[in-house]
N, C-alpha and C positions, 0 to 999 in steps of 0.2 A: 911608474905606476902610482906615484903620489897624487898626480893631477887627476887621475880617474878613480881614486879611492872613494870619494863621496858618491860618485855614480855607481860603483859596484855595490856599496852599502845599500843604496836606494833600490838597486835591482834586486839584491838578495832579499830586502824587505818585501818587495812586490812578489818574489817567488814563494814566499812562505804560504801563500794560499794553496799552492800545489804540494804541500807537505814535503818540502825540501828544506834542509838546514842551510845556514849560511856557508858553512865549509863545503857542503856538498855542491852548493850552486857555484861557489868559487872554482871548485875543481872542474865543473862542467864548462866554465867559460873558456872560449877559445882565443878570442882577440877582442880588444877594446880600441876604439878610435874616437878621438874628439876633433870636432870641426867647428870653426867660429860661426856664430849666428849673429847677424846684424840686421837692424831695422831702422829705416830713415823715415821720420815723420816730418812733413812739410805742410805748414799752413800759410796760405797766401791770401791777402785781401786786397782788393782794388777794384777797377772797373775793366769791362771787356766790351769791345766792339767786334761785331761780325757782320758780314754782308749776306743778305738772304735774298732768295729769288721769289718774286711775286708773279703769279700768273692769273690771267682772266680770259674767259671765252670771248671770241671776237665774231663780228659778222662781216669782216672785211673779205673782199674777194680778190685781193692782191695775190699775185703769184710769186713775188720776190720774198720767199720764206727763207729766213736765216737759220743758223745752227743755234741751239740753246745757249744762253749766257753762262759764263763760268765766273763764280764769285772770286776766284783767285786772281783775276786780272787786275783788281783794284786794291788799294790800301784802305782798310776801314777807317784809319785815323786821318787820312788825307782827304776824305770825301765827306760830304753832307747828304743827308737822305733825300732833300728836295732836288739838289742839282744832279745827284746821281740817277734818280728816277727819270728825270727829263733827258738825261744824256744817253741812258741806256734802254729806253722804251723801244720795242720792235716787235715784229711778227716772227715767232720762232716755230720751228717744228715741233710738234707734240712728242714729248719723250715717252709718254705712256704707250702710244700706238706706232711711234716712230714714223708718223705722218701717213699711216695706212688707214686711218679713220675707223678701224675695227680692231677688236681685241678678242682673244680667246675667251669663250664663255666659261665662267667660273662654276657654273652649275653642272654642266656635263663635261667639263675639261676638254672641250673641243670634239667630242665624238657624236654630238647631237642625239644621244640617247641617255635617258636617266632611268633609275629604278622606279617600277610601278608603285604608286603610293597606296593603292587599293589592296594588293596582295603582298606588299612589302617585298616585292621581287621574287616570290616563290612561284607565281603563276597559277596558284590555287587559292580559293577563298571558301569560308565556311557558309553553307546554306542553312538558315534556320528552318526553312520550309521542308526541305528533304533531309535535314539533319545529317549532312555528309559534305565532304569537300568536293567543290566543283571547280572547273576552269574558270579563271578570271576573264570576264567579258571585256574588260578594259584593255588589257594587253594581250588578249587571246593566248593566254598560257605561256607567253614568252617571258614574263617577269620584267620586261622593259617597255618604255613608251617613248615617243619622239619628244625631245626637249623643246621648250618654247622658242628657243633661238632657231630652230629648224636646221641650221647648218653648221652649228658649233662656234659661231662667231656673233658678237654683239657690238653695237655701236659704242665707241669710246666715250666714257662719261667725262673724262678730263677736258677733251676739246669739243664735246657735243657733237662728235662725228665730223668735225671739219678737218682734222688732220693738222691744225695749226692753232696757236694760242698767242695772246698778247702777253709779253713777258717784259719785266723791268727789274732793277736791283734796288734794294733799300738798305740802309744802315740800321742795325738794331744795337742799342747800347744798354748795358746793365751792370750793376755792381755784383761782385762774387766775394764769397768767403769759403774757400775750398781747403779740404784736408786730403793730402795724398800721402801714400806710404809705399815703400818698396823694401823688400828683404824677406826674411823668414816668416812663413805663415804661422809657425808655431809661436814666434814672438808676437806676432799681431794678435793671436788669440789670447795673449796674456793681458791685453788692454780691453777689458770689458767696457763697451761704450766709449772708448778713447779714440775712436776713428771719426767722431763728428766734431764740428766746430764748437758746439756747446760745451763739450767736455775736454776740449783740447788743452785748456788752461789749467787743468788739474795738476797738482804738484807731481811731477814725474818721479820724485823720490819716494812717493807713496807706493809705487810699484816695486816688485822684487827684481826687476831687470835693471842692471847697472846702466846709468846714463853716461856715455862716453863723451859726448859733444852736444852742446847747445848753443845756438847763435840766433840773434834777432836783429833785423835791420829793415831798411826801407826799399832796398834794391838788391839784385843778385850781384851787381858790380862791387858793392861794398863788402861782400862776404869774403872771408879768408880763403886761401887757395884750396884747403881741404874740404871746405864747405861747397866751393864751386865745382870741384871734381865730383862731389856726391850729387849735386843738383843736375850735372850734365850727364848722368847715367842714362843710357838709352831706355831702360825699363821704368823710369820715373816719368810718369805722364801726368797731365793736368795743368801744366803751365805752357801757354802758347806765346812766344815773344812777339808775334805779329798782331795778335788780337788783344792781349792782356796788358794793362798798365798797372803794375804792382805799387801799392802804397805801404805795404807792410808784409814782411816775410819772417817766418819763424822756422828754424831747422833743428830737429833733435835727432841724435844718432844714439841708439841703444845697441850695446854689444854684450854678448855672452857666448856660451858654447853648448853644444849638443853632443853628448857621448853615445856612441853606438856600441852596445854590448852584445857580442855574438857568442852563443853557447851551443852545446851539443849534448842531447840526451837520446839514448836508444838508437843511435845512428842518424838522427835527424837534427839538422842545425835550425836554430831560431835566432831572432834578434829583437831587440827593444831599443828605443831611444830614451835617454834620460836627459831631461832639460836641466841645464846647469843652474838657472836662476831660481827654480823652485823644487828641483829634485823630483818632479813628477815623471810618471812613466807614459810613454806613448807606445801602444802596441800596434802591430801590423798583422797581416794575414799568417805570418809564420811564427808569431810569438808563442802561441799555445800548443802548436804541433808537437814539439819535443816532449812537453809534459804529458800530452795525450798519449803519445807513443810509450812513454815511461809507465803510465798508469796501465795501458793495455798489457805490456810486458809483465808488469807486476802481477796483474790478474791472472795471466796465463801461467806464471811460475807458481803462484799460490794454488791454482786449480790442479796443476800437475803434481805438486807436493801432496795435496790433500787426497787426490785420486790414488796416488801410489801408496800412501799410508793406509787408505781405506782398502785397497787390494790386499795389502799385508795383513790387515786386521781380519778381513773376510776369509783369507786363506788359513789364518790362525783358528778362526772359529769353525770352519767346515771340516777341519781334520777330525773332530770328534765333538759331540755335544758337551763333553766334560770342559772343553776349553771355553764354551760360551758361559759357563757358570763361574768361572774364575775371575778374580779382580783384574788379572792381566788383560783380559779381553776388553773390559771397559776402560782400562787405562790406555790400551792402544787407540781406542776411539778418541779419547781425549787428546792423545799425543798427535793424532791426525789433524785435528783443527789447530792445535798449538803450533804444529810444524808449518801450517799455512801462514800463520801470523809471523813466525820466526823467519819465513822466507822473504818477508817485505823488505828488511834492510839489505838482504843479499841481492834482491833484484834491483834495489836502488843503487847498490854499488856496481852491479853489472851494467846498468843503464848508462853509467858515466863513460865519457871517452877513454881510450886506452891510456892517454897521458895522465888522466886524473885518477887511475886506479892504483893506489898504493897498497903495499902489503899489510900496513897496519889497518887500513880501512877493510881489507879482505878479512882479516882475523876478527875485527870487530863485528863485521856483517855476517860472517859465516859461522862464528862460534855458537850462537843460540841454536841455529839449525842443526849443526853438527852434534851438539849435546842432545837434542831431541831424537835425532836419528839413532845415536848410540843407545839412548834409553829405549827406543822402539826395538832396536836389535836385542837388547838384553831381556825386555819383556817377552818378545817372541820366542827367545831361545829357552826361557825358563817358564815355570808355571805348569809343567806337564804333570800327569799323574804319577804316583809312586805307591807301591805296596806298603812301605813302611808308614806313609802318611794314612792310608786307608786303615791299617791296623791301629794306629794311634787314634783315629777317630772313632773306631768301633769301641776302643776302651773308654773313651770319653762319653760314650752313649749316643754318638752321632751316626746312627745306623744308616740313614739315607745317604749321607756324604761318604761313608765307607763303601756302600754298595756301588755308587756312582763312580768313585775313584777306582775301585778294584775292576769294575767292568771296563773302565777306560784302559787300564793296564792290560787287561786280556785282549781287547780289540787292537790295541796298538803294538802288541807283541812284547810289552815290558814285563818280564817274568810271568809269561802268560799261564803256564800250568799252575803255579802257586797262587796266581791271582784268581783263576778260575775256581780252584778248590776253596780259597778263602771266601770268595763271593758266594758260592753255593752253600758253604757252612752257615753264613749269616742268613741266607734265605731259608734254609732248612730250620734254623732256630725259630724264625717267624712262623714257619709252617707248623712245626710241632706245638706251638703255643695255642693253636686252634683246636677246638673240640667240636664245635657245631659243624655239620656236613657242608653247608653252603660256604662257610668261611674257609673250610678245609680245602674245597676244590678251588675257591678263588685264590687261596695262597699257592695252591700247586700250579695255577696258571701263571705265576710270576716268572720272569725270565731267569733261566738257569743256564750256566755256561758249560757245564759238563753233563754227559749223558747219565752218569751215576747219580748226580744230584737230582736231575729231573725225574728219574725213576723212583728215587727214595720219596720225593715229594708226592708223586702220584700214588705210591703205596700207602703213604700216610692218609691221603684223602680217601682212597678206597676203603681203608680200615675204618675210618670215621663214619663214612656212609653205610658200610656193612653193619657196624654196631648199632647205629641209629635205626636202620631199616629192620634189622632182626628184632630189636627191642619193640618196635611198632607191631611187627607180626605176632610177637609173643603175646602182646596185649590185645590182639584181635583187631587192630586198626590197620586192615589190609589196604584200604583206600589210601590212607595217609602214607603207608609204606610204598605203594605204587607211585604216588605223586612224587615222593622223594626220589625214587629210582629214575622216573621219567625226567626230572629236572636236572639230573646229573649231566656233566659235559659228555660229549659223544666218545671221546678217547677213554673215559673211565667206565662207560657202560660196557665196553668190550672186555673188561677184565673178568676173570674166572669167578671170583666171589660174588660179584654183582650179577653176572649171568645166572648163577645158581639161585640167587634170591628172586630174580625176575621170573625164572622158570617155576619156582615154588609158587609165586603169586598167581601166575597164569593157571597153573594146575589147580590150585585151591579154588579159583573162581570158575574154572571150566568144568571140573568133575561133577558138581551138582547139576549143572545143565546137561551134562552127558547122560546122567541117569534119567532126567525128564525125557531126553530124546529116545532112549532105549526102553522106557517103560510102556507096558501094554495098557496100563490103566489111565493114561493121560489121553486126552482128546488130540485131534490132528492140530487144532489151532494152538494148543499149548505147546506142542512139540515144535510148530513153526516158529513161535515166539522164542523158544529156547534156541533154535538154530540161529535166529537173528542176533540174540544176545551172546552166543558163544563165539560168533565170528571174530570180534576184536582179539579175544584171547587166543584163538587158533592163529590169527595173523601174527600176534606177539610171539607165539612159540616158534613159528616158522622164521621169524627174523633173528632168533638166537642161533648160535652154532648148533647144527642138527645133531640129534641122537636118534638111535633106532626106535625107542619108545615114543619120542615126540613125533617122529615121522609116521609111525603106524597109527598113533592116536589121531593125528590131524587127517590122515587118509580116511580112517573109519568114520570120523565125524563128517567129513565132506561127502562121502558116499551115502551116509544115512540121511543127511540133510537134503541132498539132491533127490533122493527117493521120496521123502516126505514133501518136498516142493512139487514133484511130479503128481503125487496124490492130491495135493491141494489144488493144483491146476485142473486135474480131472473132476474133482468134486465141484469146483466153481463152474466148470463147463457144463456139468449135469444140472446144477441149479439154474444156470442161465437157460438151458434147454427147456427145463420144467417151467420156468417162469414164462418163456415164449409160448409154449403150448397153452398154459393158463390163460394168457392174455388173448390168444386166438379164439379159445372157447368162449371167453367172456364177450368178445366182440360179436361172435356168431349169435350168442344168446341175445345180446342187445339188439341186433338187427332183426331177429325173429320176433322179439317183443314189439319192436317198432312197427313191423309189418302187421302184427295182430291189432295193435292199437289204431293204426290207419284204417284197417278193414272195419273195425267197430265204428269209427267215426264216419266212414263212408256210408254205412248202412243205417246210421241213425236218422230219424225223420226230421223234416224241417220244422222250425218254430215260426208260426204266423204271428202277425202284428196284434191280433186279438187274444193271443195267449194259447191258442189251440195248436196242436201238431198236425202237419199235413198227413193225410192218410196214404197218399200216393207218391210224394216226393221224398227223396232222401238227401243227406248232405253231400254225398260224393257224386250225385247225378246232376242233370240239367235242372235249372231252376225256372225255366220258362213255363208260364202258365200255372205256376204253383201258388197256392193260397189266394187265388183270385177272388174268392167269395169271403175271404177272412181278413181283408185289408192289406195283403201283400205279404211277401217274405220278410220276417223279422230277424232271422238268423238260424243257427244250427242248434238243435236241442243237445248236442254232445260238444265237449271241449276238444279243440285240435290238440293231438299229442305233441309235446315238446321233444 
């Protein structure tokens, strides 16, 4: 493991970003493997000759067409360009069309149909005139049109449609300065800009990759055996013995190692490569997956722990409202979130492979969570109500705390009877301190745990209301006494003392009105007003527990008021009938007076235009021929009745 120690340290340093310690990452490592990495750089300078094929169109009609020339038939260094051209000039079959004179159309790919350019192949175009999509008139809704080639074939451009070309060979010579390399791509990436001829001469010791071999010569034959074996590798390209004449060659061999570190977290394996020359990390698609699984498992574990603790806390609080007010309840909530944090090292330990889980690591990772769980258990088991605590709180003057804790003891069955008596004693103490009626019945409405305590509180409230109402009645403030009794709670109104006071109030208000109803000296209207006023008091009497006297009085008042209302209805009916008769008589008198006035007007003489009255014509008769000697009729001497 010594030769991979630096690689493991570099890998652990890289893994820190995923919140894992060096020891934890080393425990997750399954295997490590180192493999050698080699890079061969070769720079060659010299001249190169190669034979190229030249072509030209021809007008020859000769039929002896030969096969195309092959440059490999000749040695480029044994021929000259002029003699080779003369020696090899011939008519060759066109390689483009294979002598067929036609090639497949590149526009339509030989199908003779292309997409319509007007409608873009959809078959429909937008009409600005009708403002809607209409069928394309060019392609007739098909979306395609005939290609310009008509049949999917075009004339060969290489041979101008002849099927043959004039062909010959020429020799091209040029100088070259090439840099080729073969080996590890990771090593090649460590040479920024070192793959070109301009930067090849840079001092190789400047790079972090160790230089294993360096040789410089004028030909490959001068190279040592190990260099020649490297140069003859099949994957090393760039040097052609047939075409190239090398003047200078430089060979550099760099060697290092690459360590593969395989680790496992959460049941998923991942690996990284550690470069031995610079300790850099090379990731792959599986490098981060174990850490992502570890993170998801950790979040799930934290969520389960928090939810379980929250469920315990909620159960603790819903048992009784007393538990919510205790410090243990809020400490349980704090422990719920603390437990989630304490589960992180436990989940980190659980994500390690089985071989990496030691008992010491289990103790170190699980102790915080175990401590919090024990604390939660202790908090949930304690903090309950106690009658002794309630009595101590009452002695300290903390009355609300004592009431709450004693009520909790009663509800939970912890010394229920003594707790109920103690609670009601405290409540009765508060009730007895009140003297005002309103505060008294508010105090009586407080929760009591025993029937005796509730009855004593109600008795105190009734006594306070009775005293206050009696005092108001003695001072003559009957309306204030009635308002006080009406505002009392419904359960207190039904008590015997308050019923007696309410009956007394109703009778004191109803008896004077009863005298008015039975008096002979009062008018019918006054008696009816008294009936209307006495109705609420009679209704109040009937709402109380019935007595023979109250029932008889209410019955008498009801019968007398019904008789008075009947008399009132009859009187109103008589008055209505008299008014109707008077109106009819007045109408008849009015009609008679109108007839008399019309008769007087009709008998009045006409008035002529000269101011005289007609002796023979009247206003109600015909005016023809009247006042003919007096300038015509000017009008009537009498006014028409309205």
